Each structure stands twice: as structure tokens, then as C-alpha cells.
C-alpha positions as CSV (number, residue, x, y, z in Angstrom):
1,M,1.0,-2.7,-25.5
2,N,0.3,-4.3,-22.1
3,V,-2.9,-3.7,-20.1
4,S,-2.7,-4.7,-16.4
5,E,-4.8,-4.3,-13.3
6,A,-2.6,-2.3,-11.0
7,I,-2.2,-0.2,-7.8
8,V,-0.2,3.0,-8.0
9,L,2.4,3.1,-5.2
10,R,4.3,6.3,-5.7
11,T,5.2,9.0,-8.2
12,Y,8.4,11.0,-8.7
13,P,8.6,14.2,-10.7
14,L,10.6,14.0,-13.9
15,K,11.6,17.1,-15.9
16,E,8.9,19.8,-16.0
17,A,5.8,17.9,-16.8
18,D,6.4,14.1,-16.5
19,L,6.2,11.6,-13.7
20,I,8.0,8.4,-12.9
21,V,5.3,6.1,-11.6
22,S,5.9,3.0,-9.4
23,F,2.9,0.7,-9.9
24,F,2.1,-2.8,-8.7
25,T,0.4,-5.0,-11.3
26,R,-1.5,-8.2,-10.6
27,D,0.2,-10.1,-13.5
28,Q,3.7,-8.6,-13.7
29,G,4.5,-7.5,-10.2
30,K,6.0,-4.1,-9.4
31,L,7.1,-2.0,-12.3
32,R,8.1,1.6,-13.0
33,G,7.2,3.7,-16.0
34,V,7.1,7.3,-17.3
35,A,3.8,9.1,-17.7
36,N,4.5,11.9,-20.1
37,R,2.8,15.3,-19.4
38,A,1.1,13.8,-16.3
39,R,1.8,16.9,-14.3
40,R,0.0,19.2,-16.7
41,P,-3.6,20.0,-15.9
42,K,-4.7,18.6,-19.3
43,G,-2.2,15.8,-19.3
44,G,-4.9,13.1,-19.5
45,F,-4.2,11.2,-16.3
46,G,-6.3,13.1,-13.8
47,S,-6.3,11.5,-10.4
48,S,-5.5,8.0,-11.7
49,L,-1.9,8.3,-10.6
50,E,-2.6,9.3,-7.0
51,R,-1.1,6.9,-4.4
52,L,-3.1,3.7,-4.1
53,S,-5.4,4.5,-7.0
54,Q,-6.6,1.2,-8.4
55,V,-6.4,1.3,-12.2
56,Q,-6.3,-0.5,-15.5
57,I,-2.9,0.7,-16.7
58,H,-1.9,0.7,-20.4
59,Y,1.9,0.6,-20.9
60,T,4.6,-0.4,-23.2
61,V,7.7,-2.2,-22.1
62,R,10.7,-1.1,-24.2
63,E,13.6,-3.5,-24.8
64,N,16.8,-2.6,-22.8
65,R,14.9,0.2,-20.9
66,E,14.3,0.1,-17.2
67,L,11.2,2.3,-17.4
68,A,8.1,1.4,-19.2
69,R,6.1,4.0,-21.1
70,I,2.7,4.6,-19.6
71,E,0.1,5.4,-22.2
72,H,-3.1,5.6,-20.3
73,C,-4.9,4.7,-17.0
74,D,-8.5,3.8,-16.5
75,L,-9.4,4.7,-12.9
76,Q,-11.3,1.9,-11.1
77,H,-11.1,3.1,-7.5
78,S,-9.8,6.5,-6.3
79,Q,-8.8,6.9,-2.6
80,F,-9.6,10.6,-2.7
81,E,-12.5,10.5,-0.3
82,L,-10.4,8.5,2.2
83,S,-7.6,11.0,1.9
84,R,-9.9,13.8,3.1
85,E,-9.8,12.2,6.6
86,Y,-6.3,12.8,8.1
87,A,-6.0,9.4,9.8
88,C,-7.1,7.6,6.7
89,G,-4.7,9.6,4.6
90,L,-1.8,8.5,6.9
91,A,-3.0,4.9,6.7
92,L,-2.8,5.1,2.9
93,D,0.7,6.5,3.2
94,V,1.7,3.6,5.5
95,M,0.5,1.0,3.0
96,A,2.0,2.8,0.0
97,E,5.4,3.3,1.7
98,I,5.7,-0.2,3.0
99,S,4.7,-1.7,-0.4
100,E,7.0,0.4,-2.3
101,H,10.0,-0.7,-0.3
102,M,9.0,-4.3,0.4
103,L,8.0,-5.5,-3.0
104,P,10.8,-6.6,-5.4
105,M,10.7,-5.5,-9.0
106,A,8.8,-7.6,-11.6
107,E,7.9,-10.4,-9.1
108,V,4.2,-11.5,-9.2
109,N,2.6,-11.6,-5.8
110,E,-1.1,-12.3,-6.1
111,R,-1.7,-12.6,-2.3
112,Y,0.0,-9.2,-1.7
113,F,-2.1,-7.7,-4.5
114,R,-5.3,-9.0,-2.9
115,L,-4.1,-7.9,0.5
116,I,-3.9,-4.3,-0.6
117,G,-7.3,-4.4,-2.4
118,R,-9.1,-5.9,0.6
119,V,-7.7,-3.5,3.1
120,L,-8.5,-0.6,0.9
121,E,-12.1,-1.9,0.5
122,F,-12.3,-2.2,4.3
123,L,-11.1,1.3,4.8
124,R,-13.6,2.7,2.3
125,M,-16.4,0.9,4.3
126,R,-15.2,1.9,7.8
127,G,-13.4,5.2,7.3
128,A,-11.4,6.6,10.2
129,G,-13.0,4.1,12.6
130,G,-11.3,1.3,10.8
131,V,-7.8,2.8,10.6
132,W,-6.1,0.9,13.4
133,Q,-7.5,-2.5,12.5
134,A,-6.6,-1.9,8.8
135,V,-3.1,-0.8,9.4
136,T,-2.3,-3.5,12.0
137,Y,-3.7,-6.2,9.7
138,F,-1.8,-4.8,6.7
139,E,1.5,-4.6,8.5
140,V,1.3,-8.1,9.8
141,W,0.5,-9.6,6.4
142,A,3.0,-7.5,4.6
143,V,5.6,-9.1,6.9
144,R,4.1,-12.5,6.6
145,L,3.9,-12.5,2.8
146,S,7.5,-11.4,2.7
147,G,8.6,-14.4,4.7
148,I,10.1,-12.5,7.6
149,L,7.6,-13.1,10.5
150,P,9.4,-14.7,13.4
151,E,8.3,-15.3,16.9
152,V,8.0,-11.9,18.6
153,S,7.5,-10.8,22.2
154,L,4.0,-9.3,22.6
155,S,1.5,-8.4,25.3
156,T,-1.3,-10.9,25.8
157,D,-3.8,-8.7,24.1
158,S,-1.6,-8.2,21.0
159,R,-0.9,-11.9,20.9
160,E,-4.6,-12.4,20.6
161,V,-4.8,-9.8,17.9
162,L,-2.0,-11.5,15.9
163,V,-3.8,-14.9,16.1
164,E,-7.0,-13.3,14.9
165,I,-5.3,-11.5,12.0
166,L,-3.6,-14.7,10.8
167,K,-6.8,-16.7,10.9
168,N,-9.2,-14.2,9.3
169,S,-9.7,-11.7,6.5
170,V,-9.7,-8.1,7.6
171,E,-13.4,-7.7,7.3
172,A,-14.1,-11.0,9.1
173,M,-12.0,-10.5,12.2
174,P,-13.9,-10.9,15.5
175,E,-15.5,-7.7,16.8
176,R,-13.4,-5.8,19.3
177,E,-13.0,-2.1,20.3
178,W,-10.1,-0.9,18.2
179,K,-8.3,2.1,19.7
180,A,-4.9,3.6,19.0
181,G,-3.5,1.4,21.8
182,T,-5.0,-1.8,20.4
183,G,-2.1,-3.9,19.0
184,R,0.4,-1.0,19.4
185,D,3.3,-3.2,20.4
186,L,2.4,-5.6,17.5
187,R,2.6,-2.7,15.0
188,R,5.9,-1.6,16.5
189,A,7.3,-5.1,16.2
190,M,6.2,-5.2,12.5
191,V,7.7,-1.8,11.8
192,R,11.0,-2.9,13.3
193,L,11.0,-6.0,11.2
194,I,10.2,-4.1,8.0
195,E,12.9,-1.5,8.7
196,G,15.5,-4.2,9.3
197,H,14.5,-5.8,6.0
198,I,14.6,-2.7,3.9
199,E,17.5,-1.2,5.8
200,R,15.9,2.2,6.1
201,R,13.5,4.1,8.5
202,L,9.8,4.3,7.6
203,L,8.3,7.8,7.7
204,A,4.5,7.3,7.6
205,S,4.1,4.7,10.4
206,P,5.6,6.9,13.2
207,M,3.4,9.8,12.0
208,L,0.3,7.6,12.3
209,E,1.3,6.4,15.7
210,D,1.8,10.0,16.8
211,L,-2.0,10.5,16.5
212,A,-2.4,8.5,19.6
């Protein structure tokens, strides 16, 4: 049996009581597995399979099977409290959707794993007041770590934001008043790059932008 530090990205219903779980591990990259009886009230998984839950996941990789068998999850950090704030919930959706589509299967990416963890920690500290900074930072680095960040045409303010993001961790960025309009054209540019890369439209990012 394998035990990995992981972040849950998405779940899909399977049969009446099971779930297919897409999870991003620190040591094995993105994997998918089946959590039997996870949809039952007494299935034993609780909230550990909610999107962007940070867990220690116990799983078995079966030879010649695409899906692992998920035995158990020890919850380390739940994002439940964040999800209670609508803007924060949408920010979590943005991060989960982008990661699910951008990360290749079974490819270790330590920097991307740390990116998700630091942005989640920042959001837990700042709440709704940190949403625009967190999402802008995450989208830029998701593109950068995927190797698809070209020169883009931006406003002067957004160009400054981009430079700050590339030079600093999310919590150490220079203080500025973050509003919905701050870095908006930068986020739009990142979304266009992501959509071109994954060849599909994102759903959560436009919903977050509509809050403006």
C-alpha cells in the first residue's frame, strides 16, 4: 500500500455509492482512484474527499489498472470554512479546475504542489479579502510552471502585478489594494493561455470574474 501527501482535485460519481477521485500527490503526481462506499453517510471518508482537501491518502496501485484503490484518507486541512464564503468557494473552484486540466497524469511537480498549498494557506489567513490576490497569483504560476508563459500585452498596473508575482511568494507580495479590477487583464490573459493549452473552456474563472 502507498501513503502519500495529496490534494484532492475532483470527484466523479461511480455506481450508487462509490467515487472516482482525482488527487495530486507530492511524490507520484496526479492519480485517479476509486473510493468504495464514499458516497454513503457511514462510508468512512467524511469530508476528506472534498475539493482541495489536503490529506494523507492510503491507496493501492493495481497492475494493469488505470484506477488505484483508495483505502483511507487522513484529513490534514479541510477547506470547508473557506467554502462558506461564496467568493472563496469560487476561488477554490478555479484552482481545482485549472489543476485538474493542466496537470498531466503521474508526473511529479513539487513546485506546483507547493503552489497550491501556499495559496490555500494564504486564503485561509485572508478569507474573502485575499481572493483576487490569491487567484491572480495562482493563475500566473500555474501557467509559468506549465512552461507556457509568453510575453503578453498588459496594462501598466497589471505589468507591475506580474513582476511582483514572479518575484515573491503570495504572502510576501508588496502591499496594495486588491480589488476585482486589480490585475483583471492579467487574469484574462492567463485564462486564455490555459484554455488554449487544455483545448476547452474554463467554467469557474468566468463565474468568479462575474462577481465584479
